[in-house]
N, C-alpha and C positions, 0 to 999 in steps of 0.2 A: 913022504916031502910033501909039505904043502906046495900048492902050484896058485901063487897069489895069483895070477893071471885069472882063475876059473870066480875067483871072490866077485861077489855085486853089492855086498851088506856089512858094514862095520857097526858093533855094537859098543856102545862103553858105558862102564861105570861112569857115573860123576865125581864122585868125592875120592881122593886120592889118585885120580887119574886126569880132569881137569882142573879143578881147584883143590886145594886143603883148605879149609876155614875159608878164610876169605881172599886168599894168596891163589891166584891164579899160578898154573904149574906151566913147566917148558914143553911148549907143541901146541898148548888149546887155542892159543889165540888165531893159529895158522891152520887150527885142524879144518874147516869147512871148507877154507881154497882148496886147500891140498888134496882132501877126498873129492871135491866138483871134479877137478884137474883132473883125476885119476880115472873118474868114471865110476865111482863109489857111494851108495847110497849110503846113511848111517844113521842111528839113532842111540837116545841116551837111556840106560835102564836104570830104575831106583827101585828099593823094597819101600819108600815111604810114601805111603799112603793117605797122607793127611791133605796135600797141597794138588792144586790142579796142574796139569802140565805147561800152563802159560803162568803160572809161578815161578816154578823151577827155571824156565826158559828166560823171565827176567831177571833171577838171578843170576843167572850164565853171562847175559847181554852186560850186566851190570859189570861184572867181571873182565868182560871182554871176548867172550867167547860168542859167538854170531850162531847161536840156536834156538830154530825157530820150535813154537810149542807142538804141532804134528811130529817132532822129531824127539820128543821126549815119551818114553814109555814108562809110567807107575804101575807099581804094582793092584793099583787100583784099575788103570785102564786094562791093563791085561786081564784084570778080574770081569770086568766088562765083556771084552770080547770073547774068553773062553765059554761064560755063562750066557752069550747071546747065539753061540751053536747049539745051547743044550736046552734052552727053553724058549716057547713061544712070542711073542710081543702077546703084553699084558698080564705075563708071570706076576703073580705077587713075593715081593721079597721083604726079607726083614733086615735093613742094614743097621752095624753100629761102626760108627766110624763120622770122619768131620767132612770137608767139602769135598775134598779128592773123590773120597769113595760113593759121598752123596749123589754128584755132580755125574760121576761116571756111569754111575746106571739109572739114573730118575731124570737125567734133563732133558732127554730126549725122548721119554716116555714111553720106551719101550718096555720098561720094567714098571710096576706099581707099587708104591712104597706102602707096606702092611706091616702089623704087629701079630694079627692071627690069620692061620689057614692058609700058610705061607710054603713055597716051593723051598724056600732055601734060608739059613743064616747066612749073612755076610759079614765079618770080621775084619776092621782095619783098627789105628789109631784113633780113642778119641781122648782128648782131654777133660772133656765134659760127662763123662760116664758116672751114671746113678746106679746105686741098688737094685731100683726099677726097671731100666733097660736090662740089664743084667738077667733078671729074675723073668721079665718076658722074652728073651733070648733062649731062657734056657729050658722054660716052657714050651716052646715053639720047638726047640729041638729033642725035648722027651716026646712029642707028638709027630714026630718022625720029618721032620726038615731036615734037608739035606744041609752040611756044616762046614762052609767055605772062608779060608782065613787067608786075607790077601798077602800076608806073609808070618812070619815067625820069630821075626826080633823081637826079643825081651826088652829089651831096654832102648832108647830111644835119645838122642845127644840134645841136649838142652842148656842155655846157657849156665845154668847153675849147676848142672853135671848130669847124669845117665839117669833117667825117670822110665818108669815102666813105659813098655810097646808095646805095640799088637799082639806081641806074642805073650804076653804077659796077662792079658784079656783073654786070649783065646786060651791058657792055661786056666783060666778060671771057670771058664764055659766047660770046657771038657771036664772039669772035674765036678762042674754041677751037671752034667748034663749025660755023662758017661758015654761022651761021643767021640768019636776021633775024627779031627779036621782033616779036609785036603787042604794041601797049603799051597798057595799059584807064585808069590815071588821066592827070587835066587834063596836057595840053589834049586829050587824045585823043577820040574821040566816045562811045567806049564807057561810060566813067565817067560823064555825062550822062545816055546812054541804060537805062543799069541806075536811075538814079534816077527815072528816068519811068517806067519798067517797076515800082519798085518800091511808090510812090505812084498808081500807073493815073491817071496824067494825059499831055497831050500837050504837045509843046516850045511850042505857041504859048500853053500856058494856065501859063507856067513863066517865073521871071525869075532870074536868077542876079545874087547881090549880090558881088564881089571887089575886089580893091585893086591884083593882077595882070594886067597887059594880056597878055601874053603865054601864061596860062595862063588863070585865070578866063573873062575877057574873051572872047580868041578862040577857046577851046575853046567856050564858050557859042555863039559867034555861029555856029561852023561845023556847028551841028544846028539852028538855029534857034529857041535859047532868047533872049528878051527879057534885055538887060544891064543893071546899075546899077553905077556904079564910084563908090569911096569913095577918098578922097584921103588916108584913115588907116595907109595902108601903104606899098606897096613904090613905086609910081608916084605922080608927082605931077598934079595937075589939068591944068597946062599939057599933059603927056603926053597925057593921056586927053582933052581938048577936041582935041585933033589926032588923035586915032586916028581909023584908019578900015576897016570902016564905021561911022560913027558911033555913039556909047552912048548909049542910050536914056535913062537917066538918070544925073546926075552930082551926086556930093554931098561935102563934106565928108568927112563921116564917117556913119555908121548910122543916127543920130538924125535927119538930111536926109534920106536914103532913107525911114527911116519914114515921115517930115510929107510927102513926096511922094504914100506910098500911102494916108495917111489923106485928103488932098486929093484924089487920085482915085477914093474907095473911097464915102466917108461923105457 
């Protein structure tokens, strides 16, 4: 049985947990106040590689959720964290992606942006991708560069509907290069391991709150992180109750999860 008093960090998905579209969900407004009072750290996880943590934080703040940028982990920041453990400063990387991945990799000049003689090709979503860029990345992969995907989400939600996501670009490069990518984002372990590293905690001291069984819950369970499901997003309470391995905490929404945390720690 989960011992709530041993927890030090709460990880949260955003869409379906904190908000749904432009609507704030129950429990989100008081989230940071409650967790601060309980002595728990917190971070939001998103597979979206396109934007900076500050952009996501600003959007949440506009909705009434007081989250600072340093408490937002994107698949881009998780990728950069992982790559810094593998490669020395000055390593040349080829990055396909937008502000989120470009800034995460190159803003502090730890890595060098390049198109030839690169150690790895790092791929995120890119709304301005060209054939020439795909060609350059394919040649780098065929020359032996590591293939790193920030996430494998095949589609990306846009106002006009679902459009190609990072996973679609990754699939094109995989087909052209005959290489298999290493995927960082949820539900892969690397996303969660990056969060643990950034906050200096263990899996046993962490709880993941999510609305998707196949990414949030499955990914956390793979690395030994306790799980909390909210029925305010993609999957239903009935699906969550039938999920195996069993989920540690289940509630209608984030407010219900916060109530369980208070009861178990106060």
